[in-house]
TIDRENZA-533103 format. One line per 4 residues: number of its first residue (from 1); their letters; for each residue y, z, x of C-alpha. Coordinates in pm, 1 decimal, m for minus. Each point is the difference from the previous one (the first is absolute). Example, Ala and Ser with C-alpha at 12.3 -4.5 7.8 and 13.67 -1.06 7.14 Angstrom:
<sites>
1) as) m450.0/780.0/1230.0 ~ 344.0/m66.0/137.0
</sites>
This chain:
<sites>
1) mryt) 4262.8/18371.7/3588.0 ~ m62.7/269.1/259.7 ~ m201.8/m13.1/320.7 ~ m179.6/273.8/187.7
5) hlfw) 88.9/111.8/352.0 ~ m333.3/m134.5/120.7 ~ 75.7/m342.7/m141.2 ~ 343.6/m6.5/159.9
9) gkil) m141.9/138.6/321.3 ~ m209.2/m315.0/24.0 ~ 300.7/m217.6/m72.6 ~ 210.9/172.5/262.2
13) lalm) m270.6/m35.8/261.5 ~ m36.5/m366.7/m86.8 ~ 373.6/m50.0/42.5 ~ m4.0/176.4/336.9
17) llgs) m256.4/m251.6/118.5 ~ 200.5/m308.0/m103.0 ~ 12.8/m236.8/289.8 ~ m277.0/175.4/188.6
21) csgs) m280.0/m238.5/m98.5 ~ m153.8/m203.7/278.1 ~ m228.2/m299.8/16.3 ~ m375.8/19.8/m2.9
25) ekek) m102.7/m226.2/289.0 ~ m275.0/173.1/199.0 ~ m164.6/m60.9/330.8 ~ m297.8/156.5/165.4
29) sdss) 105.5/302.2/200.3 ~ m45.0/9.5/376.3 ~ 77.6/372.7/11.5 ~ m225.7/300.0/m32.6
33) gpan) m165.7/66.1/m334.0 ~ m291.2/m141.7/m195.2 ~ m118.4/m336.2/120.6 ~ 65.4/m160.7/m338.9
37) efkp) 348.7/153.2/m51.3 ~ 276.7/m248.7/m72.3 ~ 370.2/57.6/58.4 ~ 312.5/m200.6/m74.0
41) swii) 143.7/m182.7/299.2 ~ 312.9/216.8/16.1 ~ m208.6/316.9/37.3 ~ m207.8/m162.8/272.4
45) aldr) 326.7/m81.7/178.4 ~ 108.3/364.3/m28.5 ~ m339.3/113.0/133.4 ~ 66.1/m207.5/309.5
49) eiak) 352.7/137.0/43.3 ~ m128.4/357.4/m30.2 ~ m272.9/m69.4/255.6 ~ 276.0/m97.2/244.4
53) dstn) 233.0/289.0/m90.1 ~ m206.9/282.3/m148.6 ~ 275.2/264.5/29.4 ~ 252.8/m182.7/m215.8
57) pely) 34.1/179.7/m337.4 ~ 196.5/m292.4/m148.0 ~ m304.6/m224.9/30.4 ~ m224.6/247.5/m180.3
61) lkra) 256.0/27.0/m279.0 ~ 13.9/m379.3/m32.6 ~ m376.7/m14.4/m30.8 ~ 2.5/292.3/m245.7
65) qayy) 252.7/m190.0/m212.3 ~ m222.9/m308.0/7.7 ~ m301.6/204.2/m113.1 ~ 213.1/166.4/m267.7
69) elgn) 104.3/m335.5/m142.1 ~ m366.8/m103.8/m6.9 ~ m91.2/316.8/m188.1 ~ m208.6/140.8/286.1
73) frka) 153.3/346.5/m12.9 ~ m263.4/165.2/219.4 ~ 76.8/m232.7/291.1 ~ 372.0/33.3/m67.1
77) eedi) m13.3/378.9/22.4 ~ m204.1/m11.7/319.2 ~ 271.2/m207.9/167.7 ~ 279.2/217.9/m141.2
81) lrat) m163.7/307.2/153.2 ~ m28.8/m180.0/334.0 ~ 369.2/m88.7/m18.8 ~ 114.0/354.5/m81.5
85) rldt) m217.7/148.4/274.9 ~ 180.5/m224.9/244.0 ~ 341.5/77.4/m151.3 ~ 28.3/313.9/m214.4
89) tfae) 353.7/m99.2/m105.1 ~ m98.7/m341.6/m135.3 ~ 162.6/22.0/m345.8 ~ m106.8/m346.9/m114.1
93) ayll) m365.6/88.6/60.0 ~ 24.5/316.0/m211.2 ~ 168.2/m208.5/m270.8 ~ m290.2/m245.0/m12.1
97) rakl) m248.8/284.6/m17.0 ~ 196.3/142.7/m291.0 ~ m42.2/m336.5/m174.4 ~ m375.6/33.7/38.9
101) ymea) 10.6/335.6/m175.9 ~ 225.2/m145.1/m269.1 ~ m264.2/m265.7/m62.8 ~ m254.2/279.7/m46.6
105) qdyk) 246.1/190.1/m224.5 ~ m18.3/292.6/241.5 ~ 368.1/77.5/m41.8 ~ m11.5/340.6/167.4
109) ramk) m113.3/m142.6/333.8 ~ 227.2/m299.7/m41.0 ~ 303.7/223.4/m54.2 ~ m82.0/208.9/306.4
113) lllk) m6.9/m314.2/214.3 ~ 313.4/m140.6/m161.9 ~ 198.6/314.7/66.4 ~ m111.5/m18.8/361.9
117) trrl) 99.3/m365.5/9.3 ~ 343.4/82.3/m138.4 ~ 53.4/273.3/260.4 ~ m95.6/m236.4/281.4
121) npkl) 203.9/m293.9/m130.6 ~ 238.7/73.4/m290.1 ~ 103.0/m367.3/m9.6 ~ m336.4/m130.9/m120.2
125) teah) 92.7/m110.4/m351.8 ~ m363.7/m39.3/m98.2 ~ m62.8/371.8/49.1 ~ 279.8/91.8/m241.2
129) imig) m135.4/m243.3/m258.1 ~ m351.3/139.9/20.9 ~ 123.6/358.6/m14.9 ~ 191.5/m96.4/m312.9
133) qiff) m319.1/m143.1/m147.1 ~ m195.2/318.2/55.5 ~ 275.5/212.5/m150.8 ~ m8.8/m234.4/m299.9
137) yaqk) m375.4/52.3/m40.7 ~ 55.1/377.2/28.3 ~ 274.3/m22.1/m267.5 ~ 256.7/137.5/244.7
141) ydda) 255.4/m248.6/m116.9 ~ 310.5/139.0/171.7 ~ m179.4/m9.1/336.0 ~ m125.6/m351.1/m73.9
145) iasl) 352.6/m119.0/m76.9 ~ 135.4/158.7/319.2 ~ m262.3/m170.1/219.1 ~ 45.8/m338.3/m165.8
149) meai) 378.7/20.8/25.2 ~ m38.2/70.3/371.4 ~ m218.1/m309.4/31.2 ~ 271.9/m204.3/m173.4
153) rqnp) 266.7/146.8/228.8 ~ m201.7/m106.8/302.2 ~ m94.7/m344.7/m129.7 ~ 188.5/m117.9/m311.0
157) adyr) m169.1/m341.8/33.0 ~ m344.4/140.7/m88.5 ~ m67.1/m41.5/m372.5 ~ m283.9/252.8/m21.5
161) pyfy) 203.3/324.7/m9.5 ~ 204.2/m139.5/m289.7 ~ m319.9/m84.7/m187.3 ~ m151.1/342.5/60.6
165) lglv) 326.5/165.1/m106.0 ~ m29.0/m195.2/m322.1 ~ m342.5/151.3/m59.2 ~ 131.3/349.3/68.9
169) ykei) 297.7/m40.5/m233.7 ~ m226.5/m147.6/m268.3 ~ m232.7/298.3/30.4 ~ 282.1/253.5/m41.2
173) gdti) 146.4/m192.2/m293.5 ~ 316.8/m134.2/164.8 ~ m33.3/m349.0/m144.6 ~ 337.4/m131.9/117.8
177) kain) m61.9/93.9/363.7 ~ m354.1/m135.5/m24.0 ~ 126.2/m336.4/m127.3 ~ 269.6/m14.1/267.2
181) sfhk) m253.8/79.6/272.1 ~ m241.4/m273.9/m109.6 ~ 286.3/m248.7/m20.5 ~ 106.1/99.6/352.2
185) aiev) m356.1/m48.8/125.4 ~ 8.0/m357.2/m132.3 ~ 349.1/m58.6/141.0 ~ m117.8/110.3/344.8
189) ggpi) m357.7/m127.8/0.9 ~ 10.4/m302.9/m227.2 ~ m247.5/m58.1/m284.9 ~ m232.8/302.0/m20.4
193) yhay) m273.1/0.1/m262.7 ~ m20.6/376.9/m46.5 ~ 377.9/36.1/m22.5 ~ 10.4/m265.5/m272.4
197) mqlg) m277.1/179.7/m187.4 ~ 176.6/333.9/21.5 ~ 328.4/m148.3/m120.7 ~ m184.0/m166.2/m287.5
201) llyd) m162.6/325.8/m103.2 ~ 324.6/194.5/23.1 ~ 202.9/m255.8/m194.3 ~ m281.4/m27.4/m255.7
205) algr) 6.6/377.2/m53.3 ~ 375.9/m29.1/m58.5 ~ m58.6/m274.5/m255.0 ~ 191.5/m254.5/205.0
209) deak) m88.1/m368.1/m5.4 ~ 33.9/m33.3/379.1 ~ m351.2/142.3/18.7 ~ m146.6/m339.2/m88.0
213) dyfe) 181.4/m168.1/289.8 ~ m144.6/246.1/250.4 ~ m354.6/m22.6/m135.6 ~ 22.9/m379.5/18.0
217) aair) 136.2/23.7/355.1 ~ m295.0/221.8/94.5 ~ m240.2/m256.2/m148.3 ~ 167.0/m279.8/197.6
221) ldsa) m52.4/202.4/316.6 ~ m358.8/90.4/m83.3 ~ m151.4/m197.3/m285.6 ~ m334.5/170.6/70.4
225) saea) 139.0/339.4/m102.2 ~ m154.3/101.1/m331.9 ~ 235.8/299.0/m3.0 ~ 307.9/m224.0/m16.7
229) wyal) m144.5/m219.5/m275.7 ~ m93.5/309.5/m199.5 ~ 349.9/146.4/35.7 ~ 151.6/m325.4/m127.2
233) amyy) m242.0/m11.4/m294.6 ~ 87.0/356.5/m94.6 ~ 370.7/m80.9/31.5 ~ m41.6/m263.2/m270.2
237) knrd) m231.3/213.3/m212.7 ~ 235.7/298.4/m1.2 ~ 277.6/m229.3/m125.8 ~ m216.0/m141.8/m279.9
241) ktqd) m10.1/m342.9/162.2 ~ m355.5/m40.6/m114.9 ~ m61.6/m361.5/90.8 ~ 142.3/39.7/351.9
245) alni) m211.8/311.3/57.2 ~ m307.6/m172.8/m140.2 ~ 50.0/m298.7/230.6 ~ 30.2/224.1/307.3
249) frem) m307.2/205.6/m90.7 ~ m203.3/m316.3/m57.5 ~ 110.5/m133.0/337.2 ~ m95.1/333.1/157.1
253) vrrf) m351.4/m10.9/m143.0 ~ m36.3/m350.1/141.9 ~ 133.9/96.1/342.8 ~ m136.3/354.1/25.7
257) pqye) m320.0/26.6/m205.8 ~ m90.9/324.4/177.8 ~ 333.5/175.0/m69.4 ~ m78.0/245.1/m276.9
261) kgly) 360.8/63.5/m104.9 ~ 50.2/m369.4/m67.8 ~ m314.1/m14.2/m212.0 ~ 102.0/313.6/m186.5
265) glgy) 353.8/m129.2/m49.7 ~ m119.2/m327.4/m149.1 ~ m248.7/191.7/m215.1 ~ 277.5/219.5/m133.4
269) myfe) 214.2/m303.9/m77.2 ~ m287.5/m148.3/m200.7 ~ m54.9/337.0/m168.8 ~ 362.3/10.7/m114.8
273) mdsl) m41.6/m355.7/m129.6 ~ m312.4/105.9/m198.4 ~ m219.1/m233.2/205.7 ~ m266.7/267.8/19.5
277) qkar) m286.0/m206.2/144.0 ~ 222.4/m129.7/280.4 ~ 130.4/352.0/59.8 ~ m353.8/138.7/14.6
281) rmfy) m100.8/m257.9/258.0 ~ 292.8/93.8/226.3 ~ m58.0/375.1/m32.4 ~ m369.1/m48.9/69.9
285) matq) 77.4/m210.5/308.8 ~ 239.0/271.3/119.4 ~ m280.3/258.6/m18.5 ~ m229.2/m229.7/196.5
289) vapy) 238.5/m49.7/291.5 ~ 122.8/362.7/m15.3 ~ m274.1/233.6/m135.7 ~ 237.8/294.3/54.3
293) yaka) 262.4/m139.1/m243.2 ~ m2.3/257.3/m281.2 ~ 280.8/m167.6/m197.6 ~ m194.7/m327.5/m13.1
297) yyml) m305.2/179.8/m142.0 ~ 220.9/173.4/m254.8 ~ 154.2/m327.3/m118.2 ~ m344.8/m157.2/m8.5
301) gvvd) m96.9/281.8/m235.3 ~ 308.8/m52.8/m215.2 ~ m80.3/m369.7/m39.0 ~ m368.1/65.2/m76.2
305) ellg) 99.6/258.5/m258.6 ~ 234.1/m248.8/m167.4 ~ m277.5/m258.0/6.2 ~ m223.8/248.1/m180.4
309) dtsk) m247.8/66.5/282.1 ~ 12.4/380.5/12.1 ~ m296.6/27.3/235.4 ~ 169.7/m208.8/270.0
313) alwa) 334.0/169.8/m63.0 ~ m151.4/346.1/39.4 ~ m166.9/m105.2/325.4 ~ 330.9/m134.8/136.2
317) yeqa) 183.5/322.4/m88.1 ~ m274.3/198.5/172.8 ~ 45.9/m210.5/315.3 ~ 374.8/56.6/m8.1
321) lald) m48.1/376.2/m31.1 ~ m261.0/7.0/275.0 ~ 258.2/m158.0/229.4 ~ 293.6/207.5/m126.1
325) pefe) m96.9/315.6/m191.8 ~ 371.6/68.9/m66.9 ~ 51.9/m335.3/m175.5 ~ 134.6/132.7/m331.7
329) laqe) m3.2/m328.6/m194.0 ~ m360.6/m63.7/97.4 ~ m94.0/357.0/m93.3 ~ 167.0/m33.2/m339.7
333) ayer) m168.5/m335.1/m66.3 ~ m340.0/134.8/105.5 ~ 26.7/309.2/m221.9 ~ 122.3/m209.1/m291.6
337) lkpw) m270.8/m262.6/29.3 ~ m305.0/209.4/87.5 ~ m52.9/156.5/m348.5 ~ 36.3/m338.4/m168.1
341) hkre) m247.9/m154.4/239.6 ~ m254.4/273.1/m76.5 ~ 34.8/m70.4/m372.0 ~ m51.0/m370.0/54.6
345) vql) m314.5/66.8/203.6 ~ m137.3/232.0/m271.4 ~ 67.9/m256.2/m271.7
</sites>
């Protein structure tokens, strides 16, 4: 199972924000702005502090951080710019602005600010981590490793560089180092859902039974993760443990009725068991929740063809090809079935 850089970019950003969530209590603002604007109490308190000490860059950074955690990036950047105008050497402010650009996936601007941050304060571990991230996205793996190793040297108690190193080593095919890095992340940071998932996937690819333990650990940490349930179901399926896989897929459909891969997986299990009507229902449901799912349309066509409904089968193959013109199996099925369908219509 392989993930795109974009997908992992989102995961890495989510991990960077662990612990940054704040409450949602709001009060009516007594500061400037629209009359009906509401602000959390801690921002109102910072407004008052800034009113008393308007030349203190630290206060603007604190308020920028508060806005950042609320997701108000425009306000956050405004305060960051105020802070850096007051202190052009304020490394922590440039770091937070780089985070804003990371959120927007503007890695070029983020890197420029991070390099400036590192020059101003080489001991900011966060800057080294983020630089490592960007190098990872750019597939400059040696540079990514160097930045992440520097982050570990500065703060060996931070689990994130170990986790990111695991991703880098996985990407370059060094499975042993990847596994060791994810294990180290857990040793340093405690139970980490994404580290458990990565270890499960790596052990599964090696054909090792430990994979199941890590998928189950991930589910215990986040039972609402359809991804973890799916990985466990596929673990059983790939080892021909049909009943175990079937039970997991059925539980997935109950828990996650909008998760197309669960619907497709259960449909395929039924298909292999020759329960064609049940399989058809699952494949059809998968196309309804995910109209872009070419494989589900293809399997819907396969089932309809086996059931003798060539008209429906041909339509399903056409849908699959419309979504993925390079889908060879769908193309072969369409070309095979179309002449027969024409004959049936003529008769």
